C-alpha angles and dihedrals in degrees: 000000000000091000092049090051093046092047088050089052091046094048090056091045091051092055092063112019091160093069106093095191093050089051094047092050091044095051091046087054093047087050091047091052092050089054098036110033093169087073095056096096093054089052091044091059110129095226093052122084138172091241091054090053092053088052086054089057094047089051092054089046092049092053092051095046121128120189091356094304133103133178132197125180119233088253093052094046097049091044086058088051092052091047090050088058091050092254114142118217138059127276110235123220087251090059094051121089110250108262119183116211124185127188115213127188103222089209087065092063095059 
């Protein structure tokens, strides 16, 4: 079952290889399968997709927003992804792909 789940994820990732978030979440899930093969059948479920897991993250972020802004840590975001796929547990920062975020004040540029 791990290979089927990985192939399913890879097919979705190949459809849109320009979407960095889709790629990051897909790679996280592939890594998760390699370390937790018992979860492969949950990730392989036909009605579950990487994009829908990203939408689940967005929904949580939207509920947490203040003044039109929201923030999730990598661990929070990937824990939501796991929950979407029906996997209990929390994603640690070590499991999450390294994502670099920079905050820029636009006034400093002018």
